[in-house]
C-alpha positions as CSV (number, residue, x, y, z in Angstrom):
1,X,120.2,69.7,81.8
2,X,116.7,71.1,81.3
3,X,116.2,74.0,84.0
4,X,112.8,72.5,85.0
5,X,114.5,69.3,86.1
6,X,116.4,71.1,89.0
7,X,116.0,69.6,92.4
8,X,113.0,70.3,94.4
9,X,115.2,72.0,97.0
10,X,116.6,74.5,94.6
11,X,113.2,75.3,93.2
12,X,112.0,76.1,96.7
13,X,115.1,78.1,97.4
14,X,114.7,80.0,94.1
15,X,111.2,81.1,94.8
16,X,111.8,82.0,98.4
17,X,114.9,84.1,97.5
18,X,113.0,85.9,94.6
19,X,110.2,86.5,97.1
20,X,112.5,87.8,99.6
21,X,114.2,90.2,97.2
22,X,110.9,91.5,96.0
23,X,109.8,92.0,99.5
24,X,112.8,94.1,100.2
25,X,112.2,96.1,97.1
26,X,108.5,96.7,98.3
27,X,109.9,97.6,101.8
28,X,111.6,100.5,100.1
29,X,108.8,101.3,97.7
30,X,106.1,101.5,100.4
31,X,108.5,103.3,102.9
32,X,107.2,106.8,101.7
33,X,103.6,105.7,102.2
34,X,104.0,104.8,105.7
35,X,106.2,107.7,106.6
36,X,104.1,110.3,104.8
37,X,102.4,111.6,108.0
38,X,105.8,112.7,108.9
39,X,107.3,113.7,105.5
40,X,104.2,115.7,104.5
41,X,104.3,118.4,107.3
42,X,108.0,118.6,107.2
43,X,108.3,119.3,103.4
44,X,104.9,121.2,103.3
45,X,103.4,118.7,100.7
46,X,99.7,119.1,99.5
47,X,97.6,115.9,98.8
48,X,98.1,116.5,95.1
49,X,101.8,116.3,95.6
50,X,101.5,113.2,97.7
51,X,99.7,111.6,94.7
52,X,102.4,112.9,92.3
53,X,105.1,111.2,94.3
54,X,103.4,107.9,93.9
55,X,102.5,108.6,90.2
56,X,106.1,109.5,89.4
57,X,107.4,106.1,90.7
58,X,104.7,104.1,89.0
59,X,105.6,105.8,85.6
60,X,109.1,104.9,85.6
61,X,108.3,101.4,87.3
62,X,106.0,100.7,84.3
63,X,108.7,101.9,81.6
64,X,111.3,99.6,83.3
65,X,109.0,96.8,83.7
66,X,108.4,96.6,79.9
67,X,112.0,97.6,78.7
68,X,113.9,95.4,81.1
69,X,111.5,92.5,80.7
70,X,111.8,92.7,77.0
71,X,115.5,93.2,77.2
72,X,115.8,90.1,79.4
73,X,113.9,87.8,77.0
74,X,116.1,89.1,74.1
75,X,119.4,88.8,76.0
76,X,118.5,85.6,77.7
77,X,120.2,86.8,80.9
78,X,118.3,87.3,84.1
79,X,120.4,87.1,87.2
80,X,122.7,90.0,86.5
81,X,119.8,92.3,85.8
82,X,118.0,91.5,89.1
83,X,121.2,92.1,91.2
84,X,122.0,95.4,89.4
85,X,118.4,96.6,90.0
86,X,118.5,95.5,93.7
87,X,121.6,97.6,94.2
88,X,120.2,100.7,92.4
89,X,117.0,100.8,94.5
90,X,119.2,100.8,97.7
91,X,120.9,104.0,96.4
92,X,117.5,105.6,95.6
93,X,116.2,104.9,99.2
94,X,119.1,106.7,100.6
95,X,118.6,109.6,98.2
96,X,114.9,109.8,99.3
97,X,116.1,110.2,103.0
98,X,118.3,113.1,101.9
99,X,115.6,115.0,100.1
100,X,115.1,118.6,101.2
101,X,112.2,119.5,98.9
102,X,109.3,118.1,97.0
103,X,111.2,118.2,93.6
104,X,114.2,116.3,95.1
105,X,111.9,113.7,96.7
106,X,110.1,113.3,93.3
107,X,113.4,112.9,91.5
108,X,114.4,110.1,94.0
109,X,111.1,108.3,93.7
110,X,111.3,108.4,89.8
111,X,114.8,107.0,89.8
112,X,113.6,104.3,92.3
113,X,110.8,103.2,90.0
114,X,113.3,102.9,87.1
115,X,115.4,100.6,89.3
116,X,112.6,98.6,90.6
117,X,110.3,98.2,87.7
118,X,112.1,95.3,85.9
119,X,112.6,93.0,88.9
120,X,109.3,91.3,88.9
121,X,109.1,90.5,85.2
122,X,112.6,89.1,85.2
123,X,111.8,87.1,88.5
124,X,108.8,85.6,86.7
125,X,110.9,84.8,83.8
126,X,113.3,82.8,86.0
127,X,110.4,80.9,87.5
128,X,108.8,80.1,84.1
129,X,112.2,78.8,82.9
130,X,113.0,76.7,86.0
131,X,109.7,75.7,87.6
132,X,107.6,72.9,86.1
133,X,104.3,73.9,84.7
134,X,102.0,72.4,87.4
135,X,104.0,74.3,90.1
136,X,104.2,77.7,88.4
137,X,100.9,79.2,89.5
138,X,101.8,78.8,93.2
139,X,105.4,79.7,92.6
140,X,104.5,82.9,90.8
141,X,102.2,83.9,93.7
142,X,104.6,83.3,96.4
143,X,107.4,85.2,94.4
144,X,105.2,88.1,93.8
145,X,103.2,88.4,97.0
146,X,104.6,86.7,99.9
147,X,107.8,88.7,100.5
148,X,106.4,92.0,99.0
149,X,103.4,91.9,101.5
150,X,105.3,90.5,104.5
151,X,108.1,92.8,104.1
152,X,106.4,95.7,102.2
153,X,103.1,95.9,104.1
154,X,103.5,94.1,107.4
155,X,107.1,94.6,108.5
156,X,107.7,98.0,106.9
157,X,105.2,99.9,109.1
158,X,106.3,98.2,112.2
159,X,109.9,99.0,111.7
160,X,109.8,102.4,109.9
161,X,107.1,104.2,111.9
162,X,109.0,103.7,115.3
163,X,112.2,104.8,113.8
164,X,110.6,107.9,112.4
165,X,109.1,108.7,115.8
166,X,112.3,108.1,117.5
167,X,114.9,109.5,115.1
168,X,113.1,111.2,112.2
169,X,111.8,110.0,108.8
170,X,115.2,110.4,107.1
171,X,116.8,107.8,109.2
172,X,114.0,105.4,108.4
173,X,114.7,105.6,104.7
174,X,118.5,104.9,105.4
175,X,117.5,101.8,107.3
176,X,115.2,100.7,104.4
177,X,118.1,100.6,102.1
178,X,120.4,98.2,104.0
179,X,118.6,94.9,103.5
180,X,118.9,95.2,99.7
181,X,122.7,94.9,99.9
182,X,122.4,91.6,101.7
183,X,119.8,90.4,99.2
184,X,122.0,91.2,96.2
185,X,124.8,89.3,97.6
186,X,122.7,86.2,98.4
187,X,121.2,86.2,94.9
188,X,124.7,86.4,93.4
189,X,125.8,83.3,95.1
190,X,122.8,81.2,95.1
191,X,120.7,81.8,92.0
192,X,121.5,80.0,88.7
193,X,120.8,81.0,85.2
194,X,118.2,78.9,83.3
195,X,119.7,76.3,81.0
196,X,118.3,74.0,78.2
197,X,114.7,74.0,77.0
198,X,112.1,75.0,79.5
199,X,109.2,75.6,77.3
200,X,106.9,72.9,75.6
201,X,106.8,75.4,72.7
202,X,110.5,75.2,71.8
203,X,109.8,73.3,68.5
204,X,107.5,76.1,67.2
205,X,108.7,79.7,66.1
206,X,108.4,82.2,68.9
207,X,105.3,84.3,69.0
208,X,105.7,88.0,68.6
209,X,104.7,90.3,71.3
210,X,102.0,91.8,69.2
211,X,100.4,88.5,68.3
212,X,100.5,87.6,72.1
213,X,98.8,90.9,73.1
214,X,96.0,90.2,70.6
215,X,94.8,87.5,72.7
216,X,91.6,88.3,74.7
217,X,93.0,87.1,78.1
218,X,96.1,89.2,77.8
219,X,94.0,92.3,77.0
220,X,91.5,91.7,79.8
221,X,94.4,91.1,82.1
222,X,95.9,94.5,81.2
223,X,92.5,96.1,82.0
224,X,92.2,94.4,85.3
225,X,95.8,95.5,86.0
226,X,94.8,99.2,85.4
227,X,91.9,98.9,87.8
228,X,93.5,96.8,90.6
229,X,96.9,98.6,90.5
230,X,94.9,101.8,90.8
231,X,93.2,100.3,93.9
232,X,96.4,99.3,95.6
233,X,98.4,102.4,94.8
234,X,95.6,104.6,96.2
235,X,95.4,102.6,99.2
236,X,99.2,102.7,99.9
237,X,99.3,106.4,99.1
238,X,96.3,107.7,101.1
239,X,95.1,105.1,103.5
240,X,97.7,105.9,106.3
241,X,97.1,109.6,105.9
242,X,93.1,109.1,105.8
243,X,93.2,107.0,108.9
244,X,95.4,109.4,111.0
245,X,94.4,112.7,109.6
246,X,90.7,112.3,108.5
247,X,89.4,109.5,110.8
248,X,91.8,110.4,113.7
249,X,92.9,106.9,114.3
250,X,96.0,107.0,116.4
251,X,99.3,106.4,114.6
252,X,100.2,103.2,116.7
253,X,96.8,101.8,115.7
254,X,97.3,102.8,112.1
255,X,100.6,101.0,111.7
256,X,99.0,97.8,112.9
257,X,96.1,98.1,110.6
258,X,98.5,98.6,107.6
259,X,100.5,95.7,108.9
260,X,97.4,93.6,108.7
261,X,97.3,94.1,104.9
262,X,100.7,92.6,104.7
263,X,99.8,89.6,106.7
264,X,96.6,89.1,104.7
265,X,98.5,89.2,101.4
266,X,101.3,87.0,102.7
267,X,98.8,84.3,103.4
268,X,97.0,85.0,100.2
269,X,100.3,84.4,98.2
270,X,99.8,80.7,99.1
271,X,96.0,80.5,99.6
272,X,94.6,82.5,96.6
273,X,96.9,81.0,94.0
274,X,96.5,77.6,95.3
275,X,92.7,78.0,95.3
276,X,92.9,79.3,91.7
277,X,94.7,76.0,90.8
278,X,91.7,74.2,92.1
279,X,88.8,76.3,91.2
280,X,90.2,78.2,88.3
281,X,91.8,81.6,87.7
282,X,88.6,83.3,86.5
283,X,86.4,82.7,89.5
284,X,89.3,83.6,91.9
285,X,89.8,87.0,90.2
286,X,86.1,87.7,90.0
287,X,85.4,86.7,93.7
288,X,88.4,88.4,95.3
289,X,87.9,91.6,93.3
290,X,84.4,91.9,94.6
291,X,85.6,91.1,98.1
292,X,87.8,94.1,98.0
293,X,84.9,96.5,98.4
294,X,84.7,95.9,102.1
295,X,88.1,97.4,102.9
296,X,87.3,101.0,101.9
297,X,83.7,100.7,103.4
298,X,85.4,99.6,106.6
299,X,87.7,102.7,106.5
300,X,84.7,105.0,105.9
301,X,82.3,103.7,108.6
302,X,84.0,101.3,111.1
303,X,87.0,103.1,112.5
304,X,85.6,103.1,115.9
305,X,86.5,99.5,116.5
306,X,90.1,98.7,115.7
307,X,89.8,94.9,116.0
308,X,86.8,94.7,113.6
309,X,88.4,97.1,111.2
310,X,91.6,94.9,111.3
311,X,89.5,91.8,110.4
312,X,87.9,93.8,107.6
313,X,91.4,94.8,106.3
314,X,92.7,91.3,106.5
315,X,89.7,89.9,104.5
316,X,89.3,92.7,102.0
317,X,93.1,92.8,101.1
318,X,92.8,89.1,100.0
319,X,92.2,90.8,96.6
320,X,96.0,91.3,96.6
321,X,96.3,87.5,96.0
322,X,95.1,87.7,92.5
323,X,97.8,90.0,91.3
324,X,100.4,87.3,90.1
325,X,97.4,85.7,88.4
326,X,96.5,88.5,85.9
327,X,100.1,89.8,85.8
328,X,101.9,86.6,85.0
329,X,100.1,83.4,85.2
330,X,97.1,83.9,83.0
331,X,99.1,85.6,80.2
332,X,101.9,82.9,80.3
333,X,99.3,80.2,80.3
334,X,97.3,81.8,77.4
335,X,100.2,82.4,74.9
336,X,103.8,81.6,74.5
337,X,105.4,81.1,78.0
338,X,108.8,82.2,76.4
339,X,107.4,85.7,76.5
340,X,106.7,85.6,80.3
341,X,109.1,88.6,81.2
342,X,107.8,90.6,78.2
343,X,104.1,90.0,78.9
344,X,104.5,90.5,82.6
345,X,106.2,93.8,81.8
346,X,103.5,94.9,79.5
347,X,100.6,93.9,81.7
348,X,102.3,95.4,84.8
349,X,103.4,98.4,82.8
350,X,100.0,99.2,81.4
351,X,98.7,98.9,85.0
352,X,101.3,101.2,86.3
353,X,101.2,103.8,83.6
354,X,97.5,104.1,83.4
355,X,96.4,103.0,86.9
356,X,99.5,103.6,89.1
357,X,100.5,107.0,87.5
358,X,97.0,108.6,86.8
359,X,95.0,107.3,89.8
360,X,97.1,108.7,92.7
361,X,97.1,112.2,91.1
362,X,93.3,111.8,90.4
363,X,92.8,110.7,93.9
364,X,94.8,113.5,95.3
365,X,92.9,116.1,93.3
366,X,89.6,114.5,94.4
367,X,90.8,114.5,98.0
368,X,91.8,118.2,97.7
369,X,88.4,119.3,96.3
370,X,85.9,116.9,97.9
371,X,87.7,115.4,101.0
372,X,89.6,112.2,101.5
373,X,86.3,110.1,101.6
374,X,86.4,110.4,97.8
375,X,89.5,108.3,97.7
376,X,87.7,105.5,99.5
377,X,84.8,105.7,97.1
378,X,87.2,105.6,94.2
379,X,88.9,102.4,95.6
380,X,85.4,100.8,95.9
381,X,84.4,101.5,92.4
382,X,87.8,100.2,91.0
383,X,87.5,96.7,92.4
384,X,83.8,96.4,91.5
385,X,84.6,97.1,87.8
386,X,87.6,94.7,88.0
387,X,85.2,91.8,89.2
388,X,82.9,92.5,86.3
389,X,85.8,92.5,83.7
390,X,86.9,89.1,85.1
391,X,83.8,87.4,83.7
392,X,85.2,87.8,80.2
393,X,88.4,85.8,81.0
394,X,88.9,82.4,79.5
395,X,89.9,79.7,82.0
396,X,93.5,78.7,81.8
397,X,94.4,76.7,84.9
398,X,95.8,73.3,83.8
399,X,94.1,71.3,86.5
400,X,90.7,72.9,85.8
401,X,91.0,72.4,82.0
402,X,92.1,68.8,82.5
403,X,89.1,68.1,84.8
404,X,86.6,69.9,82.3
405,X,88.2,67.8,79.4
406,X,87.6,64.6,81.3
407,X,84.1,65.6,82.2
408,X,83.3,66.5,78.4
409,X,84.8,63.0,77.3
410,X,82.7,61.4,79.9
411,X,79.6,63.0,78.6
412,X,80.1,61.8,75.1
């Protein structure tokens, strides 16, 4: 049976379970960012070291994203890879809680990146193989953004910060590891490996990765990935610290502001990708990239009104909704969809290596030398450049292309 002919109920379950698993992964990944106001003084970290912790995880995340995605495409097996990775990042969360020094914590984060990096490319590959073409944009958006932002950005600070206050930051890391064990078991029992021919390209020879990366859209998506991954990683790494230590926003208010980001991106996982199906991938990326400037501006100038700042955080973080578009949807629609895991790994990996690795260390250095306001200005510049780059994209949304084709035919 062709995997794309599976029942609608199974397809919905597949997307939601993959989204939940990626959410638990981001719950672990973001834990250190929300706990940094407690970890930093306890371990005596500088802002440069704070950036290095984020950079180390991003580096191994990127390497794993490419190598695991490529290995999955070659092996043709996806389910076991996701389950093993899920169990591995649970272990790394426990080790993070046991860290007694900067180097031990850095080692734990490096290992966590290696465990987590391959999960999203392989998840997108499962979706591309089992979800019909007309449903894939929304499915990829939900899988990548819904769970990761609801769990990783909204739930994580509301759970971890109170635990850190009551019992210490180490216990918060131990708690962050537990949901992954449950998720691994659920995936084992309910997710099926793809079968049959899921691609309309199955009668043509497979495209090489080099040929795929020569496509302009793939190259521009990689550049946008560098810029917007930098934006997100800088926000995760420094925004809680900036709000509490620089702007003197109370910790309780800060946790709710950071949770607002998760709520925004959770809604965006449906809204932005669905909107891109209607108006096109290109205008969605351009518009939401430019919209992202209001978040760092709000943190710089509007911290006196928590409700107003919360609204700005909610709207500005809508930028997060375009991540599945440039990381998976546009590359898979531009070239051979059989390379979905590999291309997602490449685009995500380039963003993580250049953006995720270099930008936190750069931001930390700027912060140590010029003050933490410099990080906010860096974020603003990154999303402005991403919006400009978006103008060079070639439209790939099937519904928009069909509508444009009908309009062209009608004009003849």
